[in-house]
C-alpha positions, 0 to 999 in steps of 0.5 A: 641185323634184325633180318638175320635174327629172324632168319636163324630159325628158318635156317635151322629148320632148312638145315633140318629138312635137308638132313632128313631129305638126304638121309630118306635118299640114302636109306631109301626109307622114311622116318615118319616119327613115333616109330613109323617107317615108310619103305620104298619097296612097300609103297613106292608112290607114297614114298615118292610123294613124301620126298616131293613134299620134303623138296617143296618144303625146302623150296619154300624155305629157300624162297624165304631166304630169297626174298629179304636177301635178293628181292627186297634190297633191289626194290626202288625206294620211294 
């Protein structure tokens, strides 16, 4: 039960990052915050770098979920 309460903020951040990534790929623009918008046609390499960084963050969050639910229960108790 404690693991679920600890992972609730991680799950919320995962949902937020996934929705931001989906919205960025749907509109082909990245909302950087404070009114800054990065368009794909203006700077394609920077746009795809930000998209790749968002994918890495989502992968790290999925790894945080993977560790307590898949790896730790399969460890041999000593």
